[in-house]
C-alpha positions, 0 to 999 in steps of 0.5 A: 495460506496467503500472508501479507505483512506490512511494516514502515508505518509511524508518526511523521511531521507534515512534509515528511516521508515514509516508506511502507513495505508489504511482504507477501507469502504464499502467492506467485507475485507475477499473477497478482495485482498488489495495492495499498488501501487506507482507511481513516477514522469514520471513513470508508477504505479507499484505494491509494495505489495499485501495481499490476504484474505487468508493470502498470500502476494507478493512483488516487488523485489525492496522492498523485505526484507524492506517492510511488508504488513499486514492487520487487517480485523476486522478494514478493514485496510491494512498497509505497514511498510516501513524500510530502505527507499531509495530515489528511494522509493519516490512516491505517494503510492496508496491503492487498493482493488480488489475483489476476486469474481468479476472484481471490484477494487477501489483506494485510493486518494494516499499519498506522500512519500518522501525520502530525506536528 
């Protein structure tokens, strides 16, 4: 059974930073692309950043230069470092693990990030 557990969300002022973590259980990290998505109230879930097992990463245009995704396969954990946060970054952030060898994918339960003064 695959389990993804996010942590690190919270309330931060504009311009501040947060680091999200996602601990994965039940997968072989080297076979999965790990990603962060977010969903703001009334909006569709959108991709924020993704990191393949081979070390490639991509970002939504809205977070380029501010957010950094990284992964530690030995710990089966993926991180999202978020700097220069803006109110429009407020959303529930979800961790996603997608197999690079099948159609299997799994989601975490989400962690709330609120950027407000």
